[in-house]
VOBA-1610 file (N, C-alpha, C; in pm, whole numbers, padded with zeros to 5 digits, always signed):
BEGIN
Unk-13805+01899-19517Unk-13916+01827-19457Unk-13871+01761-19325Unk-13751+01704-19326Unk-13703+01637-19204Unk-13688+01736-19089Unk-13639+01857-19119Unk-13628+01958-19014Unk-13765+01994-18960Unk-13863+02004-19048Unk-14000+02035-19004Unk-14052+01925-18912Unk-14028+01800-18950Unk-14072+01687-18868Unk-14005+01692-18731Unk-13875+01717-18731Unk-13802+01724-18603Unk-13854+01837-18516Unk-13878+01952-18577Unk-13932+02066-18500Unk-14068+02032-18440Unk-14153+01969-18518Unk-14284+01929-18467Unk-14271+01834-18349Unk-14185+01733-18363Unk-14166+01636-18255Unk-14110+01702-18129Unk-14011+01787-18147Unk-13952+01857-18033Unk-14053+01948-17966Unk-14133+02015-18045Unk-14235+02105-17990Unk-14338+02028-17908Unk-14383+01915-17960Unk-14481+01833-17887Unk-14423+01777-17758Unk-14301+01727-17764Unk-14237+01674-17643Unk-14218+01784-17540Unk-14178+01902-17585Unk-14159+02014-17494Unk-14291+02058-17432Unk-14397+02063-17512Unk-14528+02102-17459Unk-14579+02000-17358Unk-14561+01872-17388Unk-14603+01768-17293Unk-14526+01779-17162Unk-14396+01807-17172Unk-14314+01827-17052Unk-14369+01942-16969Unk-14397+02054-17034Unk-14451+02170-16962Unk-14587+02139-16900Unk-14672+02067-16973Unk-14804+02030-16919Unk-14790+01945-16794Unk-14700+01848-16797Unk-14680+01761-16680Unk-14618+01837-16565Unk-14528+01930-16593Unk-14468+02010-16486Unk-14574+02093-16413Unk-14669+02146-16489Unk-14771+02236-16432Unk-14891+02163-16372Unk-14906+02036-16402Unk-15027+01967-16360Unk-15043+01964-16208Unk-15165+01982-16166Unk-15198+01971-16023Unk-15307+01866-16002Unk-15341+01796-16109Unk-15446+01694-16100Unk-15404+01583-16005Unk-15495+01548-15918Unk-15468+01443-15819Unk-15433+01310-15886Unk-15504+01277-15994Unk-15482+01150-16063Unk-15345+01142-16131Unk-15282+01256-16154Unk-15151+01256-16220Unk-15036+01266-16121Unk-15065+01289-15996Unk-14963+01315-15895Unk-14857+01205-15889Unk-14899+01080-15888Unk-14804+00968-15875Unk-14717+00950-15999Unk-14761+01007-16110Unk-14687+00991-16236Unk-14612+01116-16278Unk-14626+01223-16204Unk-14572+01353-16245Unk-14420+01351-16263Unk-14347+01300-16166Unk-14201+01297-16175Unk-14157+01207-16291Unk-14213+01088-16298Unk-14176+00996-16405Unk-14210+01049-16543Unk-14326+01115-16555Unk-14364+01173-16683Unk-14267+01284-16722Unk-14230+01366-16625Unk-14133+01472-16653Unk-14002+01415-16703Unk-13954+01311-16635Unk-13828+01247-16676Unk-13841+01188-16817Unk-13955+01125-16845Unk-13976+01065-16976Unk-13973+01171-17087Unk-14045+01281-17066Unk-14051+01380-17172Unk-13919+01455-17190Unk-13839+01467-17085Unk-13703+01520-17102Unk-13622+01424-17188Unk-13627+01294-17156Unk-13554+01195-17236Unk-13601+01197-17381Unk-13732+01204-17400Unk-13787+01203-17535Unk-13742+01327-17614Unk-13750+01441-17550Unk-13710+01566-17615Unk-13562+01562-17655Unk-13478+01522-17562Unk-13334+01518-17590Unk-13300+01413-17695Unk-13372+01302-17694Unk-13347+01197-17793Unk-13388+01242-17932Unk-13499+01315-17943Unk-13537+01371-18073Unk-13432+01472-18120Unk-13381+01551-18028Unk-13275+01647-18063Unk-13151+01573-18114Unk-13116+01465-18047Unk-13002+01383-18089Unk-13020+01337-18234Unk-13138+01287-18265Unk-13167+01241-18401Unk-13165+01358-18499Unk-13216+01472-18456Unk-13225+01589-18545Unk-13088+01641-18586Unk-12987+01618-18504Unk-12853+01666-18539Unk-12799+01597-18664Unk-12849+01477-18695Unk-12811+01412-18821Unk-12859+01494-18941Unk-12972+01560-18925Unk-13025+01645-19033Unk-12934+01766-19053Unk-12880+01817-18944Unk-12787+01930-18954Unk-12662+01888-19033Unk-12616+01765-19011Unk-12502+01715-19090Unk-12538+01710-19239Unk-12662+01673-19270Unk-12706+01670-19410Unk-12706+01810-19469Unk-12752+01908-19391Unk-12751+02047-19439Unk-12608+02089-19470Unk-12517+02058-19379Unk-12376+02096-19397Unk-12315+02030-19520Unk-12359+01908-19552Unk-12302+01833-19664Unk-12369+01863-19799Unk-12475+01942-19798Unk-12549+01971-19920Unk-12522+02116-19962Unk-12445+02137-20068Unk-12403+02273-20105Unk-12517+02374-20117Unk-12629+02335-20177Unk-12738+02432-20193Unk-12799+02470-20058Unk-12810+02373-19968Unk-12864+02404-19835Unk-12764+02485-19754Unk-12636+02451-19768Unk-12533+02526-19695Unk-12528+02670-19742Unk-12547+02691-19872Unk-12551+02828-19927Unk-12671+02904-19872Unk-12780+02833-19852Unk-12900+02897-19796Unk-12876+02940-19651Unk-12800+02860-19576Unk-12763+02899-19439Unk-12690+03032-19443Unk-12597+03047-19537Unk-12518+03170-19547Unk-12603+03292-19582Unk-12720+03270-19639Unk-12809+03381-19673Unk-12899+03422-19556Unk-12898+03343-19449Unk-12982+03373-19333Unk-12922+03489-19252Unk-13002+03544-19162Unk-12955+03653-19077Unk-12848+03604-18980Unk-12780+03697-18916Unk-12667+03666-18829Unk-12706+03570-18716Unk-12817+03597-18650Unk-12860+03511-18538Unk-12880+03366-18584Unk-12942+03349-18698Unk-12966+03214-18751Unk-12835+03145-18784Unk-12742+03218-18844Unk-12610+03160-18876Unk-12534+03124-18749Unk-12545+03208-18646Unk-12480+03177-18519Unk-12540+03053-18454Unk-12672+03041-18460Unk-12738+02922-18406Unk-12695+02797-18482Unk-12685+02810-18613Unk-12640+02697-18695Unk-12498+02655-18656Unk-12409+02751-18644Unk-12270+02720-18607Unk-12264+02653-18470Unk-12347+02698-18379Unk-12348+02639-18244Unk-12395+02494-18248Unk-12505+02466-18318Unk-12555+02328-18320Unk-12467+02238-18406Unk-12405+02293-18509Unk-12313+02215-18591Unk-12198+02161-18507Unk-12157+02236-18407Unk-12046+02194-18319Unk-12078+02068-18241Unk-12205+02029-18232Unk-12246+01910-18158Unk-12259+01787-18248Unk-12234+01801-18377Unk-12247+01688-18468Unk-12117+01608-18474Unk-12126+01488-18531Unk-12014+01395-18534Unk-11888+01460-18592Unk-11778+01441-18520Unk-11649+01491-18565Unk-11622+01636-18528Unk-11718+01702-18467Unk-11701+01843-18431Unk-11665+01857-18283Unk-11636+01980-18243Unk-11578+02008-18111Unk-11661+01959-17992Unk-11792+01968-17999Unk-11875+01936-17882Unk-11948+01802-17895Unk-11912+01725-17998Unk-11981+01598-18022Unk-11967+01501-17905Unk-11847+01482-17855Unk-11825+01383-17748Unk-11906+01419-17623Unk-11910+01546-17590Unk-11988+01589-17473Unk-12136+01559-17495Unk-12188+01589-17612Unk-12329+01565-17641Unk-12358+01415-17642Unk-12265+01338-17696Unk-12279+01192-17697Unk-12290+01139-17554Unk-12204+01190-17464Unk-12206+01147-17324Unk-12339+01182-17258Unk-12387+01302-17281Unk-12508+01349-17212Unk-12636+01292-17271Unk-12639+01271-17402Unk-12765+01236-17468Unk-12760+01105-17545Unk-12649+01074-17609Unk-12642+00958-17698Unk-12677+00826-17632Unk-12615+00798-17519Unk-12643+00673-17448Unk-12785+00667-17397Unk-12835+00779-17348Unk-12972+00785-17298Unk-13070+00756-17411Unk-13046+00815-17527Unk-13132+00792-17643Unk-13134+00644-17680Unk-13016+00584-17684Unk-13004+00446-17731Unk-13045+00342-17627Unk-13027+00372-17499Unk-13048+00271-17396Unk-13173+00290-17310Unk-13229+00410-17308Unk-13341+00434-17216Unk-13464+00494-17281Unk-13450+00561-17394Unk-13566+00627-17454Unk-13627+00542-17562Unk-13548+00504-17662Unk-13601+00428-17774Unk-13575+00278-17762Unk-13494+00238-17666Unk-13466+00097-17638Unk-13458+00081-17487Unk-13475-00041-17438Unk-13473-00065-17294Unk-13349-00142-17253Unk-13233-00078-17265Unk-13105-00128-17215Unk-13095-00280-17228Unk-13071-00325-17348Unk-13085-00467-17382Unk-13004-00564-17298Unk-12881-00530-17260Unk-12804-00629-17183Unk-12827-00618-17033Unk-12891-00513-16987Unk-12927-00501-16845Unk-12814-00461-16752Unk-12694-00440-16805Unk-12579-00408-16720Unk-12600-00279-16640Unk-12647-00174-16705Unk-12667-00046-16635Unk-12779-00056-16532Unk-12882-00132-16565Unk-12993-00151-16472Unk-12944-00224-16347Unk-12869-00332-16367Unk-12815-00405-16252Unk-12726-00316-16166Unk-12642-00235-16231Unk-12555-00144-16156Unk-12638-00045-16074Unk-12741+00013-16136Unk-12824+00112-16067Unk-12897+00050-15948Unk-12949-00070-15965Unk-13018-00138-15855Unk-12920-00166-15742Unk-12803-00219-15775Unk-12702-00248-15672Unk-12657-00121-15602Unk-12638-00015-15678Unk-12597+00113-15620Unk-12704+00167-15524Unk-12828+00161-15566Unk-12937+00210-15481Unk-12952+00124-15356Unk-12930-00006-15369Unk-12946-00097-15255Unk-12842-00071-15146Unk-12729-00014-15182Unk-12622+00014-15085Unk-12648+00141-15004Unk-12745+00221-15045Unk-12769+00349-14979Unk-12905+00349-14912Unk-12912+00400-14792Unk-13041+00406-14721Unk-13144+00487-14798Unk-13102+00597-14862Unk-13197+00680-14934Unk-13239+00620-15068Unk-13178+00508-15108Unk-13211+00447-15235Unk-13280+00313-15225Unk-13301+00265-15104Unk-13355+00129-15085Unk-13507+00121-15101Unk-13575+00232-15081Unk-13722+00228-15080Unk-13776+00301-15203Unk-13874+00240-15266Unk-13943+00302-15378Unk-14089+00259-15371Unk-14168+00295-15471Unk-14311+00264-15466Unk-14361+00203-15596Unk-14472+00133-15581Unk-14552+00088-15694Unk-14695+00129-15660Unk-14759+00197-15753Unk-14896+00242-15733Unk-14988+00154-15816Unk-15088+00095-15752Unk-15182+00008-15822Unk-15313+00081-15843Unk-15384+00041-15947Unk-15513+00103-15973Unk-15600+00016-16061Unk-15717+00065-16091Unk-15811-00013-16172Unk-15804+00023-16321Unk-15717+00117-16357Unk-15692+00148-16498Unk-15540+00155-16518Unk-15498+00143-16642Unk-15354+00148-16672Unk-15292+00279-16627Unk-15367+00388-16637Unk-15313+00519-16598Unk-15288+00529-16448Unk-15348+00445-16369Unk-15331+00453-16224Unk-15218+00364-16172Unk-15163+00281-16257Unk-15047+00201-16218Unk-14922+00283-16242Unk-14831+00278-16150Unk-14702+00347-16169Unk-14594+00272-16094Unk-14490+00236-16165Unk-14376+00167-16107Unk-14265+00269-16084Unk-14275+00342-15975Unk-14178+00448-15944Unk-14037+00392-15932Unk-14027+00266-15895Unk-13894+00204-15885Unk-13822+00209-16020Unk-13895+00192-16129Unk-13833+00202-16262Unk-13786+00344-16288Unk-13866+00444-16248Unk-13824+00584-16262Unk-13697+00609-16182Unk-13690+00554-16061Unk-13573+00573-15976Unk-13447+00513-16039Unk-13462+00394-16097Unk-13349+00327-16161Unk-13304+00405-16285Unk-13400+00449-16366Unk-13366+00528-16485Unk-13295+00657-16444Unk-13346+00723-16341Unk-13283+00846-16293Unk-13139+00820-16250Unk-13117+00710-16179Unk-12981+00674-16137Unk-12889+00652-16257Unk-12940+00584-16357Unk-12859+00558-16477Unk-12822+00689-16545Unk-12920+00777-16561Unk-12894+00904-16630Unk-12794+00989-16554Unk-12822+01014-16426Unk-12739+01111-16353Unk-12603+01054-16311Unk-12595+00925-16285Unk-12468+00869-16239Unk-12385+00809-16353Unk-12449+00739-16447Unk-12372+00671-16550Unk-12351+00757-16675Unk-12457+00825-16721Unk-12441+00907-16841Unk-12387+01046-16808Unk-12449+01111-16712Unk-12409+01248-16679Unk-12293+01253-16581Unk-12262+01140-16519Unk-12145+01125-16431Unk-12140+01229-16318Unk-12254+01254-16258Unk-12259+01347-16145Unk-12204+01273-16023Unk-12100+01327-15960Unk-12040+01258-15845Unk-12135+01253-15726Unk-12117+01152-15644Unk-12203+01131-15527Unk-12196+01248-15429Unk-12082+01315-15419Unk-12068+01423-15321Unk-12121+01558-15372Unk-12168+01563-15496Unk-12222+01688-15551Unk-12371+01700-15517Unk-12422+01821-15525Unk-12566+01844-15510Unk-12632+01793-15638Unk-12696+01677-15629Unk-12748+01606-15746Unk-12841+01692-15830Unk-12942+01751-15768Unk-13040+01829-15844Unk-12978+01953-15906Unk-12888+02017-15832Unk-12822+02137-15886Unk-12739+02102-16009Unk-12662+01994-16001Unk-12579+01952-16114Unk-12665+01902-16231Unk-12770+01829-16200Unk-12860+01780-16305Unk-12927+01898-16376Unk-12965+01999-16301Unk-13026+02118-16362Unk-12927+02190-16453Unk-12800+02196-16413Unk-12698+02259-16498Unk-12686+02185-16632Unk-12683+02053-16623Unk-12671+01973-16746Unk-12795+01987-16831Unk-12912+01982-16768Unk-13037+01999-16843Unk-13039+02136-16912Unk-12993+02239-16843Unk-12987+02372-16903Unk-12889+02376-17021Unk-12776+02308-17006Unk-12676+02302-17113Unk-12735+02240-17239Unk-12804+02129-17222Unk-12860+02060-17338Unk-12981+02136-17391Unk-13058+02196-17301Unk-13173+02275-17346Unk-13128+02393-17433Unk-13012+02449-17402Unk-12959+02560-17483Unk-12935+02515-17627Unk-12893+02390-17645Unk-12875+02335-17781Unk-13011+02325-17849Unk-13110+02281-17775Unk-13246+02271-17828Unk-13297+02408-17873Unk-13275+02509-17791Unk-13320+02645-17825Unk-13250+02693-17951Unk-13119+02669-17961Unk-13045+02709-18081Unk-13096+02634-18204Unk-13127+02505-18186Unk-13180+02427-18297Unk-13312+02486-18346Unk-13403+02514-18253Unk-13533+02572-18290Unk-13515+02708-18355Unk-13424+02787-18301Unk-13399+02920-18356Unk-13348+02910-18501Unk-13255+02819-18524Unk-13205+02799-18660Unk-13317+02751-18753Unk-13389+02650-18710Unk-13489+02588-18797Unk-13598+02686-18840Unk-13644+02767-18746Unk-13753+02859-18779Unk-13719+02947-18898Unk-13607+03014-18893Unk-13568+03105-19001Unk-13524+03029-19126Unk-13446+02923-19108Unk-13395+02847-19222Unk-13510+02784-19301Unk-13603+02722-19233Unk-13716+02658-19302Unk-13799+02764-19374Unk-13821+02877-19310Unk-13898+02985-19373Unk-13829+03030-19503Unk-13699+03048-19496Unk-13622+03092-19614Unk-13624+02983-19722Unk-13610+02857-19681Unk-13613+02746-19776Unk-13747+02742-19850Unk-13856+02757-19777Unk-13989+02754-19839Unk-14011+02874-19931Unk-13954+02988-19895Unk-13967+03108-19977Unk-13892+03094-20109Unk-13782+03017-20107Unk-13703+02997-20229Unk-13783+02908-20322
//
């Protein structure tokens, strides 16, 4: 059931991300970048939480035996995502890319403010980071504090993802997003077949 819930949440977050990427509505224009960033954070944070379920599968003999009965592709996907769980080979990398973001920016608002202060100070030192916008309107949907999006973006790409200042920021961010998205694809691939087999049993 937990895997089903995680798949549903990931699917909805992914669909919302795609909807915002494709939107051309004038009323959404000021919120498009921030919405995209939010749904990426949400999707990755749900994936982070879902990996705990994979640990449960690994620790439950009957579920682990069911994994072994799945087709080769499903078993390969399982092995790949298992490598991102606690104590495994890729855990530290996943923790760096997603763990802090999940805990400090998606489900909580950076309680001590240290990263926010750093991002503001960092942006203030650069000409390209000093200016941002606030959009006002007569409904909640028309207000947008782009400065908050800018600060969150700085925290993610500089503090969590550690993209150096001299690198092509968008190119490096896209590489990291693709890396983490590949884990998401493997997770979905595993869940689809595994859940189907579990329900059939």
